[in-house]
Every structure is written in C-alpha cells, then in structure tokens.
C-alpha positions, 0 to 999 in steps of 0.5 A: 527332401532337405538340402543344406548349405554350409557357408564360410562367409557371412553373406545374405541373399534375396532369392526372389523365388515364388515356389513353396519352399522353406528356406532358413538361415542360421548363424553358427553362433546361434543356440544349437547350431554349433552342435549340429555342425559338429554332428555333420563334421563327425559324420563326414569324418566317418566317410571315405574318399579324398574330400571327406576330411577337407569337408569336415574341416570346412564344416567346423569353420562354417559361419552360417547354415542354410536349410532348404525344405521342399515339402512337396518334393517337386522342386528339385531343380530349383532347390539344387540351383538355390543351393549351388548359388548360396554355396557360391556366394558364401564360399561354401558347399551343400548337402542333399539328404541321402545323396551327398555333399557337393561343391558349389559347381555341382561336383559330388564330393562325398556320396552318402551311403544308404545304410538301409 
C-alpha cells in the first residue's frame, strides 16, 4: 500500500518508527517531482465534489512530497498516523491509494473511484 503526503511547508520530521516502512521525502524542485505533482493535480481536476478543486490548487503549490510504503501491508494504523502527523506539520493533506485524499485531521475530502 502506498501513502502520499503533500506538504505546503518546508518541514522535516524525526519519525522514530521501527516498523518496516519505506518513507521518502522529495522537494518539489527535485527532478521529476513537479511532473508527478502535476499528474496528481490533473487527476484531482477530474474528480467530483466540493474539495477537488481546492486540493488540485494545493497540489500545485506543494513544496515537498512524502511517500510511504508498507511492503507487508500490515501497518495501516501506523501509516495513517504518520500521514496525519506529516500533513499536520507541513500544512498539507495526504492520499491513500484506492481510498482517497484526506485532510490532516483524517477527514475524507475526495474519494478515489475504483475503475476496475
């Protein structure tokens, strides 16, 4: 399972987690990251609901992107907690594959539609 945090502030964090998780941090000015952010913004533009346009705009303004991967798919609570914390300290929001986009407090803002 992949998780992403779109942060609006340049903030780093010491997670102090011993779970087998892969957490990476990318600055928006790193090679290839702006293109990925633009892809997410384009995806959000196609969604429905009251939050998709503000999230699209926030995605475009993202200064850093965190990706979190749970290779064993057994640390969901830890991953969601980390995403919420990172989103809070970076004035951002987070996304969970095949589920949706969430505010830092855990409120579902945009649900991902399964096209399969």
